[in-house]
N, C-alpha and C positions, 0 to 999 in steps of 0.2 A: 503493499500499499503506500511506500514512501515514494515521494515525488523529488524530482531533483531540486537541490537547495540552490538559491542564487544569492546575490548580495545586493545591498542598496548603500550608497553614500548619502548620509544625511547632510543637511545644509551646514551643520556645524563641523563636519569633516568625519564624523564617527561612520563606521562601516558595520552594518548588521546583516546577518544571515536571514533569510526569509524565503517562503515558498513562492511568493509573488511580490516583486518589487513595486508593481503599481499600487497594490493593496498596501502594502507597508508604507508607501509614499503618502498615500491618502490618510491613512491612520496617524501617521506622525503629524501631518498637517492638522488634523482634527484635535488632538490631544495637547499640541505644543503651543496653541495660540494663548497669548499672555492673558487675554481677557476671558478665555473660556473656563468651563467648570472644572476641568481637570487641574489647571494651574491654580485656580482659586481654592480648590480642596487641598492641593499640595502644600499650599502655604500654611495649613494648620499644623504640618509636621514639626515636631520637635526632636532635638537630639535624643536618642534612646527610644523613641517611638517605633512601633511596628506599623508598617505599610503593608497591608494585606491585599494582594492583587489577585481577585478571582476571576478566572477567564484571561489569563495574562498573555495569550497568544504567544508572539515572538519576544515579548519583554519591553515593548516601547514605553508603556505606562511605567513599569518598574524602572526603567532608566530616566524618565522624568522625575519619578518621586526622589531617586537617588541624587539626582542633580540639584533639586531644590533643597534637599536636607540630607547631605552626605552621611550623616551620623545616624539616620533612621535605619531600622532593622527591616529589610524587604524580604517578604515571603511571597513567592509567585506561584499560582497553580494553574496547571494547564493539562488537559487530558489527552489530546491527540498526539500520538508519538511522533510524527513528522514535524509538528509545530513545536513539540516539546523539545526536539533536538535543536532547533533554532533558539529556543529560549535558552536552554543551558549554555549554548555558545556565546549568545549575546550577553548574558549575565556574567559568565566567566571573563569576558573580554571588558564590559564596561561597568558591572556592579558585582565585583568579585566577592563581596560579603553577603550577597543575596542567597536565599535558600529557594531552589526551583523543587517543586512539588508536582509529580506526574499524577494528576487525579482530576476528576469532575467534582463539582462542589453542589450539594443539594440539601434537602430536608433531612435525610437519614442515610446511613452508609448502605452500601450494596453494590451490585453491578448491573448497569444498565446498557441499552443499545443507543449509541450515538451516531447521527448521521453526519460524516465527514465529506466535505466538498473539496476535492483537490484543487479546482480552479478558484475557489473562493474560501479560503480555509477560515477566515474571521467569521464566516457566516454559519459555520459547522456548530452543532449542538444536540442536546438531548431532545429538543423539541423543534428541530428543522422542519420547514415546510417548503417544498420547491416551489409550489404555486405562489404562496405569499412572499417567499424571497425573491423570486423572479419579478414579481408585480412591484415590490419596494425598490429593486434596482432599477426598473424600467422608470419608475416615477422620479427616484434620484437623478438618473441621467436626463430625463426629460426637463426637470428644473433646472439642470445645468446647462441646458441649452442645445443638446444634442438632438438630431432629427431621428425619425422612426427607423430609417434604414441602419444608421450607426448603432442605435440601440438594438436592434434585432442582431447584429453582428457579435456585439459584445456580450449579450445575454445568452446566446446559443450555446447550451451545455454548460453554462456557468454553475448552475445548481444541479448537476448530476452528481449524486451522492453515493457513498459507499458506507454500509453498515458496519460498525466495529462496536465491541464491547468493552466498556471502560468502567474501572473502579470509580466509585462515587463516595465521597466522605463529606463531612460537615465542617463548617467554619470553626465551631467550636473544638472539633477533634483535631484540626490542624493547629489551632492554638494551644491545646493540651501537649502536642508533640514538640511544636516548634517555637511557641511563644507564650508560655504559661504565666508570665508575668510582665507588667508594663502596660502602657496606654497603647490602644490602636489608634494611632493619630489620624489613619485614613484607612477606610475599607473601600476598595474599588471593586465593582461588580459589572461584569460585560459577558454575559452567558447565554445570550440569544433565546429569550423567553423562559429561562429557568430562574429569573430574578427573585421571584418570591420565595422559591425553594430555598434559595441560598439564605435568605432572612430567616426563615422558618427553621433553618439548621443552627441558629444562634442560640445557645443556652442563656437563660435568664441571667445568669452569673456573669456572662460576657458583655452584654448590652451595655453596661455602665463604663465599660473600658473604652467604647468607640466614640471618638470625638467628631469625626466627620465622615461622610459617605459621598462617593460619587458613582453614578451608575447610568448605563442606557437601559432603558425599559421599554418593552413592547406593550403598547397599551391595547390589548385585547382582553375581552371578558372581564374589563373592569380592572385589569392588573395594576394600571399605573396609580389609581386611587387607592388600591389595597396596599401597594408598596409605600405610597406616601403615608398613609395611615398607621401602617405598622412601624414606620420610623418615628411618627409622632408619639405613639403609645409609649416609645421608649426614649423620649425626650429629645429627638432630633427634629429640628424645623426644616422642612424640604422646600426647595424651589425648583420648579420645573420650566424647561424650555424646549423649544424644537427649533433647530437650524431651518433656515428658509430653503434649503436644498432638500429637506426631508419632508416638507409640506405636503400632505396627501398620503404619508405613510404612518404607521403606527409607531414609530420610533421617537422617543424622546430622552432627553437628558435630565437627570435628577441629581441635585447638589444638596446635601443636608449636613447641618452642623448642630451640635449641642450647645444650648444656651442662647441661641439668637431668636 
């Protein structure tokens, strides 16, 4: 199932391994915007904090968090073997003190089937839906100014998936093993429709440790409101926005902090 790995040189000169340079370039541009939710959330990190990156992909978010706060302890979870190989190499090169963990994260431990998209690795997930993922991509590309012919070429076979079984654990189980003490300065969640599962896998004892959350949430079946409300129950005030390029899709960004 492993696909050929490639590299991308970021604007700051760092080189990262990735399955798809085009996807990696887009993701880095999305998370590294100074006024974006990722940078705003990362600003809450303090030396000694844990930055817990759930759905770490190739490690770009982990790199940003370590850049903002070099003394933070980064733990990055990613379940897909091909992507995890890139994550390991990128962390070794750019965040050598980080801990990569090959696992999916959900409400309870187990083994579940995951749909892996070789041509769109970042859209892979436990709840991947080819029809919905194709439509979201078409909408994004249309919002970006592409015509229907170009969109058809780009999306052809983009979300042709392969089923793999992956280990699933919980946030609290990861913390028990890799970060039993200290504040979780930032919890990042990007898990393609499994966002609520991730929050439901946080034990009550761990919620007070979390100071900030940044997440991508798919708003289907009321998931966005449930995600916001669950954060609120545990003392985190959420802000929600949708990038103009994603208008017409169910994708939203959530940024939540404690005490605001």
